[in-house]
C-alpha positions as CSV (number, residue, x, y, z in Angstrom):
1,X,26.2,66.3,-59.9
2,X,27.9,67.9,-57.0
3,X,30.2,71.1,-57.8
4,X,33.2,70.9,-55.6
5,X,33.9,74.6,-56.3
6,X,30.3,75.7,-54.8
7,X,30.7,73.4,-52.3
8,X,34.2,74.7,-51.2
9,X,32.9,78.4,-51.4
10,X,29.6,77.7,-49.5
11,X,31.5,76.0,-46.5
12,X,34.9,78.1,-46.4
13,X,33.8,81.8,-47.4
14,X,31.5,84.3,-45.6
15,X,28.6,85.0,-47.9
16,X,28.6,88.8,-47.4
17,X,32.3,89.1,-48.5
18,X,32.4,87.5,-51.7
19,X,34.7,89.4,-54.4
20,X,33.5,89.9,-58.0
21,X,34.3,86.9,-60.3
22,X,37.5,87.4,-62.6
23,X,36.3,88.3,-66.2
24,X,37.7,86.2,-69.0
25,X,39.4,89.5,-70.5
26,X,41.4,90.2,-67.3
27,X,42.3,86.2,-67.3
28,X,43.4,86.4,-70.8
29,X,45.5,89.4,-70.1
30,X,47.2,87.8,-67.1
31,X,48.0,84.7,-69.4
32,X,49.6,87.0,-72.0
33,X,51.7,88.8,-69.3
34,X,52.8,85.4,-67.9
35,X,53.2,83.8,-71.3
36,X,51.1,80.7,-70.2
37,X,47.7,79.7,-70.1
38,X,45.7,78.8,-67.1
39,X,44.2,75.3,-66.6
40,X,40.3,75.4,-67.4
41,X,39.9,74.3,-63.9
42,X,41.2,77.4,-62.4
43,X,39.7,79.6,-64.9
44,X,36.4,78.1,-64.4
45,X,36.8,78.9,-60.4
46,X,38.0,82.3,-60.8
47,X,35.3,83.2,-63.5
48,X,32.7,81.7,-61.3
49,X,33.7,83.0,-57.9
50,X,36.8,85.4,-58.0
51,X,39.5,85.7,-55.6
52,X,37.8,84.4,-52.7
53,X,39.1,84.4,-49.0
54,X,38.5,81.6,-46.5
55,X,37.1,82.0,-43.1
56,X,39.0,80.8,-40.0
57,X,36.9,77.8,-39.7
58,X,38.9,76.1,-42.4
59,X,42.0,76.5,-40.7
60,X,40.5,75.5,-37.4
61,X,39.1,72.4,-39.0
62,X,42.3,71.6,-40.3
63,X,44.4,72.0,-37.1
64,X,41.6,70.5,-35.0
65,X,41.3,67.5,-37.0
66,X,45.4,67.2,-37.1
67,X,45.2,67.0,-41.0
68,X,48.2,66.9,-42.9
69,X,47.0,69.8,-45.1
70,X,48.1,73.3,-46.0
71,X,45.2,75.7,-45.4
72,X,44.2,78.1,-48.4
73,X,43.4,81.5,-47.2
74,X,43.1,83.5,-50.4
75,X,43.0,83.1,-54.1
76,X,44.4,85.8,-56.3
77,X,42.6,87.9,-58.9
78,X,44.0,88.2,-62.3
79,X,46.3,91.2,-61.5
80,X,47.7,89.3,-58.5
81,X,48.6,86.1,-60.5
82,X,50.9,88.3,-62.4
83,X,52.2,90.4,-59.5
84,X,52.6,87.6,-57.0
85,X,54.4,85.1,-59.4
86,X,56.8,87.8,-60.6
87,X,57.6,89.0,-57.1
88,X,58.3,85.6,-55.7
89,X,60.6,84.4,-58.2
90,X,63.6,86.4,-56.8
91,X,62.8,84.8,-53.4
92,X,62.9,80.9,-54.5
93,X,59.5,80.3,-56.4
94,X,60.5,78.2,-59.4
95,X,60.4,80.3,-62.8
96,X,57.9,77.9,-64.2
97,X,55.3,78.1,-61.5
98,X,52.2,80.4,-61.4
99,X,51.2,81.5,-58.0
100,X,47.2,81.3,-57.7
101,X,46.5,81.3,-54.1
102,X,48.2,81.6,-50.6
103,X,47.9,80.2,-47.2
104,X,47.8,82.0,-43.9
105,X,51.5,82.0,-43.6
106,X,52.2,83.4,-47.0
107,X,53.2,80.3,-48.8
108,X,51.8,79.9,-52.2
109,X,49.9,77.4,-54.0
110,X,50.9,77.3,-57.6
111,X,50.5,75.6,-61.0
112,X,53.3,74.9,-63.7
113,X,53.3,77.2,-66.7
114,X,52.5,75.6,-70.0
115,X,52.0,77.1,-73.7
116,X,48.9,74.8,-74.3
117,X,45.4,74.9,-72.4
118,X,44.9,71.8,-70.0
119,X,41.5,70.7,-68.4
120,X,43.3,70.7,-65.0
121,X,46.9,70.9,-63.5
122,X,48.6,69.5,-60.5
123,X,48.9,71.9,-57.7
124,X,52.3,73.0,-56.3
125,X,53.3,74.4,-53.0
126,X,56.0,77.1,-52.4
127,X,57.2,77.2,-48.8
128,X,58.9,80.7,-48.5
129,X,60.5,79.8,-45.3
130,X,62.5,77.0,-46.9
131,X,62.4,78.1,-50.4
132,X,61.1,74.7,-51.7
133,X,58.7,74.0,-54.5
134,X,56.9,70.7,-54.2
135,X,54.1,69.0,-56.2
136,X,51.1,68.1,-54.0
137,X,50.4,65.4,-56.5
138,X,46.9,66.4,-56.9
139,X,45.0,68.3,-59.6
140,X,43.4,71.5,-58.9
141,X,39.8,70.1,-58.9
142,X,40.8,67.3,-56.6
143,X,42.6,69.9,-54.3
144,X,39.4,72.0,-54.0
145,X,37.4,68.8,-53.4
146,X,39.6,67.9,-50.4
147,X,38.6,71.2,-48.8
148,X,35.0,71.0,-49.9
149,X,34.7,67.4,-48.2
150,X,36.5,67.9,-44.9
151,X,34.7,66.0,-42.3
152,X,32.7,68.1,-39.8
153,X,34.2,68.4,-36.5
């Protein structure tokens, strides 16, 4: 069975510039500091691959294909889950959203805070130019799968 996380990382990150995976203890600390729990899907991704950054080919594929899709450029490490989420709240990020990644324009991908562990969670998009928080109506695993399975150009 294909792993969309591995496919995403293989297609859209440079093999020589892969970070260290996040440790369970670091993610536990971030959860404690944010008074939330991360969905298993995001924890699995960060524990396996860490805060990866994508290559420019992902953005090129989205633009060239005229796809209605926000690019993802980098995922946050455990410390940045806390720092980015709290810093952006004064600038319009909803108080119940936790930022886990950003696009090349600095907008954030988030999930809703919850006190109970879930297998997966819907992805939200915070547009800092407009101060809007909108659900992308797709789970984290499905969202990664969209990028993992973008058609070749």
